[in-house]
PyMOL Python script that loads the backbone (N, CA, C, O; Angstrom):
from pymol import cmd

cmd.read_pdbstr("""\
ATOM      1  N   MET A   1       0.929  -1.300   0.228  1.00  0.00           N
ATOM      2  CA  MET A   1       0.135   0.487   0.087  1.00  0.00           C
ATOM      3  C   MET A   1       0.936   1.145   0.130  1.00  0.00           C
ATOM      4  O   MET A   1       1.957   1.034   0.808  1.00  0.00           O
ATOM      5  N   ALA A   2       0.496   2.371  -0.931  1.00  0.00           N
ATOM      6  CA  ALA A   2       1.407   3.194  -1.166  1.00  0.00           C
ATOM      7  C   ALA A   2       1.174   4.335   0.033  1.00  0.00           C
ATOM      8  O   ALA A   2       0.000   4.392   0.399  1.00  0.00           O
ATOM      9  N   PRO A   3       1.853   5.016   0.534  1.00  0.00           N
ATOM     10  CA  PRO A   3       1.738   6.348   1.399  1.00  0.00           C
ATOM     11  C   PRO A   3       0.558   6.905   0.928  1.00  0.00           C
ATOM     12  O   PRO A   3       0.215   6.720  -0.240  1.00  0.00           O
ATOM     13  N   VAL A   4      -0.310   7.773   1.941  1.00  0.00           N
ATOM     14  CA  VAL A   4      -1.119   8.850   1.492  1.00  0.00           C
ATOM     15  C   VAL A   4      -0.426  10.232   1.797  1.00  0.00           C
ATOM     16  O   VAL A   4       0.100  10.569   2.857  1.00  0.00           O
ATOM     17  N   ALA A   5      -0.549  11.011   0.544  1.00  0.00           N
ATOM     18  CA  ALA A   5      -0.120  12.168   0.580  1.00  0.00           C
ATOM     19  C   ALA A   5      -1.148  13.087   1.983  1.00  0.00           C
ATOM     20  O   ALA A   5      -2.162  12.559   2.438  1.00  0.00           O
ATOM     21  N   THR A   6      -0.733  14.219   2.391  1.00  0.00           N
ATOM     22  CA  THR A   6      -1.583  15.126   3.363  1.00  0.00           C
ATOM     23  C   THR A   6      -1.076  16.332   2.852  1.00  0.00           C
ATOM     24  O   THR A   6       0.129  16.587   2.832  1.00  0.00           O
ATOM     25  N   ARG A   7      -2.008  17.129   2.413  1.00  0.00           N
ATOM     26  CA  ARG A   7      -1.681  18.671   2.103  1.00  0.00           C
ATOM     27  C   ARG A   7      -2.235  19.720   2.832  1.00  0.00           C
ATOM     28  O   ARG A   7      -3.415  20.052   2.954  1.00  0.00           O
ATOM     29  N   THR A   8      -1.125  20.238   3.339  1.00  0.00           N
ATOM     30  CA  THR A   8      -1.277  21.284   4.252  1.00  0.00           C
ATOM     31  C   THR A   8      -1.052  22.819   3.651  1.00  0.00           C
ATOM     32  O   THR A   8      -0.389  22.911   2.618  1.00  0.00           O
ATOM     33  N   ARG A   9      -1.434  23.688   4.091  1.00  0.00           N
ATOM     34  CA  ARG A   9      -1.270  25.186   3.636  1.00  0.00           C
ATOM     35  C   ARG A   9      -0.453  25.838   4.684  1.00  0.00           C
ATOM     36  O   ARG A   9      -0.360  25.679   5.901  1.00  0.00           O
ATOM     37  N   PRO A  10       0.205  26.758   3.673  1.00  0.00           N
ATOM     38  CA  PRO A  10       1.012  27.263   4.622  1.00  0.00           C
ATOM     39  C   PRO A  10       0.701  28.081   5.522  1.00  0.00           C
ATOM     40  O   PRO A  10      -0.407  28.423   5.935  1.00  0.00           O
ATOM     41  N   ALA A  11       1.948  28.451   5.880  1.00  0.00           N
ATOM     42  CA  ALA A  11       1.982  29.554   7.382  1.00  0.00           C
ATOM     43  C   ALA A  11       1.140  30.853   6.829  1.00  0.00           C
ATOM     44  O   ALA A  11       1.538  31.205   5.719  1.00  0.00           O
ATOM     45  N   ARG A  12       0.156  31.573   7.315  1.00  0.00           N
ATOM     46  CA  ARG A  12       0.427  32.746   7.031  1.00  0.00           C
ATOM     47  C   ARG A  12       1.669  33.917   7.979  1.00  0.00           C
ATOM     48  O   ARG A  12       1.982  33.824   9.166  1.00  0.00           O
ATOM     49  N   LYS A  13       2.156  34.942   6.968  1.00  0.00           N
ATOM     50  CA  LYS A  13       3.197  35.538   7.608  1.00  0.00           C
ATOM     51  C   LYS A  13       2.655  36.735   7.978  1.00  0.00           C
ATOM     52  O   LYS A  13       1.895  37.359   7.237  1.00  0.00           O
ATOM     53  N   MET A  14       3.024  37.154   9.202  1.00  0.00           N
ATOM     54  CA  MET A  14       2.077  38.546   9.712  1.00  0.00           C
ATOM     55  C   MET A  14       3.572  39.471   9.117  1.00  0.00           C
ATOM     56  O   MET A  14       4.794  39.385   9.235  1.00  0.00           O
ATOM     57  N   THR A  15       2.549  40.370   8.426  1.00  0.00           N
ATOM     58  CA  THR A  15       3.210  41.453   7.706  1.00  0.00           C
ATOM     59  C   THR A  15       2.621  42.921   8.651  1.00  0.00           C
ATOM     60  O   THR A  15       2.424  44.052   8.207  1.00  0.00           O
ATOM     61  N   GLY A  16       2.485  42.538   9.729  1.00  0.00           N
ATOM     62  CA  GLY A  16       1.681  44.149  10.540  1.00  0.00           C
ATOM     63  C   GLY A  16       0.969  44.766   9.992  1.00  0.00           C
ATOM     64  O   GLY A  16       0.990  45.996   9.943  1.00  0.00           O
ATOM     65  N   GLU A  17       0.264  44.110   9.515  1.00  0.00           N
ATOM     66  CA  GLU A  17      -0.874  44.720   9.204  1.00  0.00           C
ATOM     67  C   GLU A  17      -2.155  44.207  10.090  1.00  0.00           C
ATOM     68  O   GLU A  17      -2.184  43.012  10.385  1.00  0.00           O
ATOM     69  N   LYS A  18      -2.969  44.866  10.422  1.00  0.00           N
ATOM     70  CA  LYS A  18      -3.871  44.519  11.563  1.00  0.00           C
ATOM     71  C   LYS A  18      -5.171  44.161  10.344  1.00  0.00           C
ATOM     72  O   LYS A  18      -5.420  44.582   9.214  1.00  0.00           O
ATOM     73  N   ARG A  19      -5.854  43.069  11.359  1.00  0.00           N
ATOM     74  CA  ARG A  19      -7.299  42.647  10.557  1.00  0.00           C
ATOM     75  C   ARG A  19      -7.921  43.915  10.329  1.00  0.00           C
ATOM     76  O   ARG A  19      -7.815  44.609  11.340  1.00  0.00           O
ATOM     77  N   LYS A  20      -8.617  44.575   9.264  1.00  0.00           N
ATOM     78  CA  LYS A  20      -9.912  44.917   9.480  1.00  0.00           C
ATOM     79  C   LYS A  20     -11.405  45.044  10.491  1.00  0.00           C
ATOM     80  O   LYS A  20     -12.437  44.765   9.881  1.00  0.00           O
ATOM     81  N   SER A  21     -11.470  45.208  11.099  1.00  0.00           N
ATOM     82  CA  SER A  21     -12.547  45.177  12.559  1.00  0.00           C
ATOM     83  C   SER A  21     -13.873  45.083  11.347  1.00  0.00           C
ATOM     84  O   SER A  21     -13.652  45.368  10.170  1.00  0.00           O
ATOM     85  N   ARG A  22     -15.056  44.707  11.767  1.00  0.00           N
ATOM     86  CA  ARG A  22     -15.849  43.927  11.043  1.00  0.00           C
ATOM     87  C   ARG A  22     -17.247  45.183  12.044  1.00  0.00           C
ATOM     88  O   ARG A  22     -17.223  45.258  13.273  1.00  0.00           O
ATOM     89  N   PRO A  23     -17.977  45.751  11.436  1.00  0.00           N
ATOM     90  CA  PRO A  23     -19.071  46.245  12.059  1.00  0.00           C
ATOM     91  C   PRO A  23     -20.066  44.973  12.811  1.00  0.00           C
ATOM     92  O   PRO A  23     -20.409  43.849  12.446  1.00  0.00           O
ATOM     93  N   THR A  24     -20.297  45.754  13.964  1.00  0.00           N
ATOM     94  CA  THR A  24     -20.915  45.175  15.190  1.00  0.00           C
ATOM     95  C   THR A  24     -22.804  45.790  15.246  1.00  0.00           C
ATOM     96  O   THR A  24     -23.051  46.995  15.292  1.00  0.00           O
ATOM     97  N   VAL A  25     -23.724  44.913  15.231  1.00  0.00           N
ATOM     98  CA  VAL A  25     -25.052  45.093  15.800  1.00  0.00           C
ATOM     99  C   VAL A  25     -25.471  45.610  16.846  1.00  0.00           C
ATOM    100  O   VAL A  25     -26.152  44.648  17.202  1.00  0.00           O
ATOM    101  N   ALA A  26     -25.562  46.058  17.324  1.00  0.00           N
ATOM    102  CA  ALA A  26     -26.287  46.113  18.995  1.00  0.00           C
ATOM    103  C   ALA A  26     -27.668  46.638  19.048  1.00  0.00           C
ATOM    104  O   ALA A  26     -27.966  47.688  18.480  1.00  0.00           O
ATOM    105  N   VAL A  27     -28.597  45.865  19.781  1.00  0.00           N
ATOM    106  CA  VAL A  27     -29.849  46.366  19.380  1.00  0.00           C
ATOM    107  C   VAL A  27     -30.442  46.143  21.133  1.00  0.00           C
ATOM    108  O   VAL A  27     -30.640  45.045  21.653  1.00  0.00           O
ATOM    109  N   GLY A  28     -30.614  47.332  21.721  1.00  0.00           N
ATOM    110  CA  GLY A  28     -31.253  46.977  23.058  1.00  0.00           C
ATOM    111  C   GLY A  28     -32.427  46.647  22.771  1.00  0.00           C
ATOM    112  O   GLY A  28     -32.994  46.437  21.698  1.00  0.00           O
ATOM    113  N   SER A  29     -32.891  46.605  24.295  1.00  0.00           N
ATOM    114  CA  SER A  29     -34.655  46.049  24.777  1.00  0.00           C
ATOM    115  C   SER A  29     -35.305  47.106  24.138  1.00  0.00           C
ATOM    116  O   SER A  29     -35.796  46.974  23.017  1.00  0.00           O
ATOM    117  N   LYS A  30     -35.342  48.134  24.766  1.00  0.00           N
ATOM    118  CA  LYS A  30     -36.436  49.065  24.306  1.00  0.00           C
ATOM    119  C   LYS A  30     -36.191  49.597  22.783  1.00  0.00           C
ATOM    120  O   LYS A  30     -37.002  50.426  22.370  1.00  0.00           O
ATOM    121  N   GLN A  31     -35.120  49.179  21.904  1.00  0.00           N
ATOM    122  CA  GLN A  31     -35.327  49.169  20.350  1.00  0.00           C
ATOM    123  C   GLN A  31     -36.078  48.070  19.974  1.00  0.00           C
ATOM    124  O   GLN A  31     -36.953  48.078  19.108  1.00  0.00           O
ATOM    125  N   CYS A  32     -35.714  47.104  20.652  1.00  0.00           N
ATOM    126  CA  CYS A  32     -36.293  45.807  19.925  1.00  0.00           C
ATOM    127  C   CYS A  32     -38.093  45.967  19.661  1.00  0.00           C
ATOM    128  O   CYS A  32     -38.859  45.793  18.713  1.00  0.00           O
ATOM    129  N   LYS A  33     -38.232  46.500  21.433  1.00  0.00           N
ATOM    130  CA  LYS A  33     -39.324  46.224  21.340  1.00  0.00           C
ATOM    131  C   LYS A  33     -40.203  47.268  20.649  1.00  0.00           C
ATOM    132  O   LYS A  33     -41.373  46.970  20.406  1.00  0.00           O
ATOM    133  N   SER A  34     -39.695  48.544  20.296  1.00  0.00           N
ATOM    134  CA  SER A  34     -40.124  49.557  19.577  1.00  0.00           C
ATOM    135  C   SER A  34     -40.189  48.805  18.222  1.00  0.00           C
ATOM    136  O   SER A  34     -41.248  48.610  17.626  1.00  0.00           O
ATOM    137  N   LEU A  35     -39.169  48.465  17.854  1.00  0.00           N
ATOM    138  CA  LEU A  35     -39.142  47.874  16.201  1.00  0.00           C
ATOM    139  C   LEU A  35     -40.085  46.860  15.739  1.00  0.00           C
ATOM    140  O   LEU A  35     -40.730  46.842  14.691  1.00  0.00           O
ATOM    141  N   ALA A  36     -40.051  45.827  16.917  1.00  0.00           N
ATOM    142  CA  ALA A  36     -40.951  44.781  16.930  1.00  0.00           C
ATOM    143  C   ALA A  36     -42.618  45.337  16.687  1.00  0.00           C
ATOM    144  O   ALA A  36     -43.377  44.603  16.054  1.00  0.00           O
ATOM    145  N   GLU A  37     -43.000  46.354  17.102  1.00  0.00           N
ATOM    146  CA  GLU A  37     -44.190  47.444  17.077  1.00  0.00           C
ATOM    147  C   GLU A  37     -44.494  47.483  15.807  1.00  0.00           C
ATOM    148  O   GLU A  37     -45.396  46.951  15.159  1.00  0.00           O
ATOM    149  N   ASP A  38     -43.354  48.400  15.440  1.00  0.00           N
ATOM    150  CA  ASP A  38     -43.289  48.972  14.270  1.00  0.00           C
ATOM    151  C   ASP A  38     -43.439  47.576  13.283  1.00  0.00           C
ATOM    152  O   ASP A  38     -44.559  47.678  12.783  1.00  0.00           O
ATOM    153  N   VAL A  39     -42.995  46.711  12.942  1.00  0.00           N
ATOM    154  CA  VAL A  39     -43.030  45.491  12.317  1.00  0.00           C
ATOM    155  C   VAL A  39     -43.907  45.050  12.100  1.00  0.00           C
ATOM    156  O   VAL A  39     -44.165  44.704  10.947  1.00  0.00           O
ATOM    157  N   ALA A  40     -45.037  44.809  13.460  1.00  0.00           N
ATOM    158  CA  ALA A  40     -46.033  44.230  13.489  1.00  0.00           C
ATOM    159  C   ALA A  40     -47.016  44.412  13.263  1.00  0.00           C
ATOM    160  O   ALA A  40     -47.745  43.506  12.860  1.00  0.00           O
ATOM    161  N   PHE A  41     -47.629  46.227  13.506  1.00  0.00           N
ATOM    162  CA  PHE A  41     -48.066  47.313  12.931  1.00  0.00           C
ATOM    163  C   PHE A  41     -48.055  47.417  11.064  1.00  0.00           C
ATOM    164  O   PHE A  41     -49.064  47.622  10.390  1.00  0.00           O
ATOM    165  N   PHE A  42     -46.690  47.222  10.530  1.00  0.00           N
ATOM    166  CA  PHE A  42     -46.998  47.185   9.050  1.00  0.00           C
ATOM    167  C   PHE A  42     -47.151  46.116   8.694  1.00  0.00           C
ATOM    168  O   PHE A  42     -48.079  46.203   7.891  1.00  0.00           O
ATOM    169  N   ARG A  43     -46.755  44.800   8.773  1.00  0.00           N
ATOM    170  CA  ARG A  43     -47.468  43.599   8.485  1.00  0.00           C
ATOM    171  C   ARG A  43     -48.516  42.978   8.623  1.00  0.00           C
ATOM    172  O   ARG A  43     -49.046  42.083   7.966  1.00  0.00           O
ATOM    173  N   ALA A  44     -48.904  43.743   9.918  1.00  0.00           N
ATOM    174  CA  ALA A  44     -50.688  43.427  10.348  1.00  0.00           C
ATOM    175  C   ALA A  44     -51.409  44.200   9.079  1.00  0.00           C
ATOM    176  O   ALA A  44     -52.074  43.624   8.218  1.00  0.00           O
ATOM    177  N   ALA A  45     -51.125  45.731   9.138  1.00  0.00           N
ATOM    178  CA  ALA A  45     -51.893  46.343   7.802  1.00  0.00           C
ATOM    179  C   ALA A  45     -51.697  46.075   6.636  1.00  0.00           C
ATOM    180  O   ALA A  45     -52.458  46.635   5.847  1.00  0.00           O
ATOM    181  N   ARG A  46     -51.003  45.466   6.255  1.00  0.00           N
ATOM    182  CA  ARG A  46     -51.061  44.150   4.623  1.00  0.00           C
ATOM    183  C   ARG A  46     -52.431  43.630   4.494  1.00  0.00           C
ATOM    184  O   ARG A  46     -53.119  43.737   3.478  1.00  0.00           O
ATOM    185  N   PHE A  47     -52.787  43.048   5.617  1.00  0.00           N
ATOM    186  CA  PHE A  47     -53.701  42.044   5.703  1.00  0.00           C
ATOM    187  C   PHE A  47     -55.242  42.468   6.389  1.00  0.00           C
ATOM    188  O   PHE A  47     -56.311  41.880   6.225  1.00  0.00           O
ATOM    189  N   ARG A  48     -54.942  43.776   7.265  1.00  0.00           N
ATOM    190  CA  ARG A  48     -56.183  43.972   7.387  1.00  0.00           C
ATOM    191  C   ARG A  48     -56.399  45.861   8.326  1.00  0.00           C
ATOM    192  O   ARG A  48     -55.367  46.134   8.940  1.00  0.00           O
ATOM    193  N   ASP A  49     -57.165  46.636   8.406  1.00  0.00           N
ATOM    194  CA  ASP A  49     -56.992  48.000   8.970  1.00  0.00           C
ATOM    195  C   ASP A  49     -56.626  47.375  10.650  1.00  0.00           C
ATOM    196  O   ASP A  49     -57.146  46.515  11.362  1.00  0.00           O
ATOM    197  N   VAL A  50     -55.535  48.256  10.795  1.00  0.00           N
ATOM    198  CA  VAL A  50     -55.236  48.042  12.414  1.00  0.00           C
ATOM    199  C   VAL A  50     -54.597  49.424  12.859  1.00  0.00           C
ATOM    200  O   VAL A  50     -53.798  49.937  12.076  1.00  0.00           O
ATOM    201  N   GLU A  51     -54.826  49.941  13.815  1.00  0.00           N
ATOM    202  CA  GLU A  51     -54.334  50.919  14.374  1.00  0.00           C
ATOM    203  C   GLU A  51     -53.408  51.342  15.118  1.00  0.00           C
ATOM    204  O   GLU A  51     -53.491  50.888  16.259  1.00  0.00           O
ATOM    205  N   PRO A  52     -52.304  52.230  14.888  1.00  0.00           N
ATOM    206  CA  PRO A  52     -51.161  51.992  15.517  1.00  0.00           C
ATOM    207  C   PRO A  52     -50.983  51.885  17.184  1.00  0.00           C
ATOM    208  O   PRO A  52     -51.472  52.610  18.050  1.00  0.00           O
ATOM    209  N   GLY A  53     -50.245  50.904  17.299  1.00  0.00           N
ATOM    210  CA  GLY A  53     -50.008  50.364  18.860  1.00  0.00           C
ATOM    211  C   GLY A  53     -51.119  49.133  19.397  1.00  0.00           C
ATOM    212  O   GLY A  53     -51.188  48.683  20.541  1.00  0.00           O
ATOM    213  N   LYS A  54     -52.026  48.709  18.107  1.00  0.00           N
ATOM    214  CA  LYS A  54     -53.315  47.946  18.572  1.00  0.00           C
ATOM    215  C   LYS A  54     -53.270  46.628  17.884  1.00  0.00           C
ATOM    216  O   LYS A  54     -54.222  45.998  17.422  1.00  0.00           O
ATOM    217  N   CYS A  55     -51.969  46.307  17.891  1.00  0.00           N
ATOM    218  CA  CYS A  55     -51.526  45.004  16.932  1.00  0.00           C
ATOM    219  C   CYS A  55     -51.927  43.721  17.993  1.00  0.00           C
ATOM    220  O   CYS A  55     -52.011  43.783  19.220  1.00  0.00           O
ATOM    221  N   ARG A  56     -52.114  42.707  17.233  1.00  0.00           N
ATOM    222  CA  ARG A  56     -52.051  41.302  17.941  1.00  0.00           C
ATOM    223  C   ARG A  56     -50.617  40.630  18.196  1.00  0.00           C
ATOM    224  O   ARG A  56     -49.552  40.750  17.590  1.00  0.00           O
ATOM    225  N   ALA A  57     -51.124  39.595  19.738  1.00  0.00           N
ATOM    226  CA  ALA A  57     -49.945  39.507  20.450  1.00  0.00           C
ATOM    227  C   ALA A  57     -49.306  38.465  19.297  1.00  0.00           C
ATOM    228  O   ALA A  57     -48.168  38.069  19.552  1.00  0.00           O
ATOM    229  N   GLN A  58     -50.054  37.873  17.785  1.00  0.00           N
ATOM    230  CA  GLN A  58     -49.576  36.917  17.156  1.00  0.00           C
ATOM    231  C   GLN A  58     -48.621  37.722  16.491  1.00  0.00           C
ATOM    232  O   GLN A  58     -47.454  37.374  16.307  1.00  0.00           O
ATOM    233  N   ASP A  59     -49.234  39.058  16.043  1.00  0.00           N
ATOM    234  CA  ASP A  59     -48.534  39.866  15.113  1.00  0.00           C
ATOM    235  C   ASP A  59     -47.155  40.381  15.426  1.00  0.00           C
ATOM    236  O   ASP A  59     -46.200  40.523  14.663  1.00  0.00           O
ATOM    237  N   ARG A  60     -47.266  40.657  16.848  1.00  0.00           N
ATOM    238  CA  ARG A  60     -45.681  40.775  17.919  1.00  0.00           C
ATOM    239  C   ARG A  60     -44.856  39.611  17.692  1.00  0.00           C
ATOM    240  O   ARG A  60     -43.699  39.749  17.294  1.00  0.00           O
ATOM    241  N   CYS A  61     -45.423  38.330  17.942  1.00  0.00           N
ATOM    242  CA  CYS A  61     -44.498  37.650  17.896  1.00  0.00           C
ATOM    243  C   CYS A  61     -44.090  36.947  16.553  1.00  0.00           C
ATOM    244  O   CYS A  61     -43.344  35.976  16.426  1.00  0.00           O
ATOM    245  N   VAL A  62     -44.575  37.469  15.836  1.00  0.00           N
ATOM    246  CA  VAL A  62     -44.217  36.891  14.480  1.00  0.00           C
ATOM    247  C   VAL A  62     -43.374  37.919  13.926  1.00  0.00           C
ATOM    248  O   VAL A  62     -42.944  37.602  12.817  1.00  0.00           O
ATOM    249  N   ALA A  63     -42.922  39.281  14.422  1.00  0.00           N
ATOM    250  CA  ALA A  63     -42.582  40.133  14.036  1.00  0.00           C
ATOM    251  C   ALA A  63     -40.917  39.908  14.897  1.00  0.00           C
ATOM    252  O   ALA A  63     -39.932  39.954  14.161  1.00  0.00           O
ATOM    253  N   GLU A  64     -40.756  39.744  15.970  1.00  0.00           N
ATOM    254  CA  GLU A  64     -40.199  39.194  16.916  1.00  0.00           C
ATOM    255  C   GLU A  64     -39.235  38.488  16.365  1.00  0.00           C
ATOM    256  O   GLU A  64     -38.107  38.870  16.053  1.00  0.00           O
ATOM    257  N   ALA A  65     -39.812  37.225  16.231  1.00  0.00           N
ATOM    258  CA  ALA A  65     -39.048  36.182  15.256  1.00  0.00           C
ATOM    259  C   ALA A  65     -38.392  36.771  13.914  1.00  0.00           C
ATOM    260  O   ALA A  65     -37.187  36.544  13.803  1.00  0.00           O
ATOM    261  N   GLU A  66     -38.908  37.379  13.042  1.00  0.00           N
ATOM    262  CA  GLU A  66     -38.105  38.163  12.060  1.00  0.00           C
ATOM    263  C   GLU A  66     -37.359  38.500  12.446  1.00  0.00           C
ATOM    264  O   GLU A  66     -36.345  37.880  12.126  1.00  0.00           O
ATOM    265  N   ILE A  67     -37.123  39.777  13.485  1.00  0.00           N
ATOM    266  CA  ILE A  67     -36.180  40.042  13.486  1.00  0.00           C
ATOM    267  C   ILE A  67     -35.121  39.667  14.082  1.00  0.00           C
ATOM    268  O   ILE A  67     -34.146  40.418  14.037  1.00  0.00           O
ATOM    269  N   LYS A  68     -35.036  38.374  14.812  1.00  0.00           N
ATOM    270  CA  LYS A  68     -34.265  38.050  15.680  1.00  0.00           C
ATOM    271  C   LYS A  68     -33.429  37.254  14.426  1.00  0.00           C
ATOM    272  O   LYS A  68     -32.232  36.978  14.359  1.00  0.00           O
ATOM    273  N   ALA A  69     -34.759  36.940  13.259  1.00  0.00           N
ATOM    274  CA  ALA A  69     -33.710  35.794  12.386  1.00  0.00           C
ATOM    275  C   ALA A  69     -32.883  36.788  11.224  1.00  0.00           C
ATOM    276  O   ALA A  69     -32.034  36.207  10.548  1.00  0.00           O
ATOM    277  N   ALA A  70     -33.080  38.097  11.001  1.00  0.00           N
ATOM    278  CA  ALA A  70     -32.012  39.157  10.171  1.00  0.00           C
ATOM    279  C   ALA A  70     -31.436  39.315  10.887  1.00  0.00           C
ATOM    280  O   ALA A  70     -30.269  39.339  10.496  1.00  0.00           O
ATOM    281  N   LEU A  71     -31.568  39.516  12.203  1.00  0.00           N
ATOM    282  CA  LEU A  71     -30.437  39.707  13.149  1.00  0.00           C
ATOM    283  C   LEU A  71     -29.382  39.009  13.011  1.00  0.00           C
ATOM    284  O   LEU A  71     -28.295  39.539  12.782  1.00  0.00           O
ATOM    285  N   LYS A  72     -29.588  37.340  13.164  1.00  0.00           N
ATOM    286  CA  LYS A  72     -28.799  36.270  13.253  1.00  0.00           C
ATOM    287  C   LYS A  72     -28.108  36.048  12.307  1.00  0.00           C
ATOM    288  O   LYS A  72     -26.991  35.531  12.332  1.00  0.00           O
ATOM    289  N   LYS A  73     -28.962  36.579  10.978  1.00  0.00           N
ATOM    290  CA  LYS A  73     -28.117  35.996   9.349  1.00  0.00           C
ATOM    291  C   LYS A  73     -27.122  37.304   9.342  1.00  0.00           C
ATOM    292  O   LYS A  73     -26.173  37.201   8.566  1.00  0.00           O
ATOM    293  N   LEU A  74     -27.213  38.554  10.124  1.00  0.00           N
ATOM    294  CA  LEU A  74     -26.060  39.554   9.708  1.00  0.00           C
ATOM    295  C   LEU A  74     -25.435  39.408  10.806  1.00  0.00           C
ATOM    296  O   LEU A  74     -24.895  40.495  11.009  1.00  0.00           O
ATOM    297  N   CYS A  75     -25.173  38.669  11.684  1.00  0.00           N
ATOM    298  CA  CYS A  75     -23.840  38.796  12.663  1.00  0.00           C
ATOM    299  C   CYS A  75     -23.560  37.218  11.804  1.00  0.00           C
ATOM    300  O   CYS A  75     -22.390  37.087  11.444  1.00  0.00           O
ATOM    301  N   LYS A  76     -24.259  36.341  11.544  1.00  0.00           N
ATOM    302  CA  LYS A  76     -23.255  34.969  10.688  1.00  0.00           C
ATOM    303  C   LYS A  76     -22.471  35.873   9.541  1.00  0.00           C
ATOM    304  O   LYS A  76     -21.245  35.813   9.455  1.00  0.00           O
ATOM    305  N   CYS A  77     -23.213  36.661   8.720  1.00  0.00           N
ATOM    306  CA  CYS A  77     -22.607  37.221   7.376  1.00  0.00           C
ATOM    307  C   CYS A  77     -21.581  38.326   7.551  1.00  0.00           C
ATOM    308  O   CYS A  77     -20.793  38.577   6.640  1.00  0.00           O
ATOM    309  N   SER A  78     -21.568  39.125   8.921  1.00  0.00           N
ATOM    310  CA  SER A  78     -20.314  39.526   9.338  1.00  0.00           C
ATOM    311  C   SER A  78     -18.829  39.019  10.052  1.00  0.00           C
ATOM    312  O   SER A  78     -17.804  39.570  10.453  1.00  0.00           O
ATOM    313  N   SER A  79     -19.413  37.508   9.945  1.00  0.00           N
ATOM    314  CA  SER A  79     -18.065  36.584  10.932  1.00  0.00           C
ATOM    315  C   SER A  79     -17.160  36.210  10.025  1.00  0.00           C
ATOM    316  O   SER A  79     -16.158  35.585  10.374  1.00  0.00           O
TER     317      SER A  79
END
""", "prot")
cmd.dss("prot")
cmd.show_as("cartoon", "prot")
cmd.util.cbc("prot")
cmd.orient("prot")
């Protein structure tokens, strides 16, 4: 049986340049609640007449899930 060759990556040389910092996203709890309420309102308004601040709990729950998914995707892309 012939020996199996392994392929290795050459080591990176440090050139003294710093890595570019990636942008971070920070959303506070008050901002998140406000954003969820806004998203819930506009989402509900597509399907029925709704007054601002009078969205159903289901609409807010869906809006919060959409926001979390978007933030998670954004954090994953910036990593």
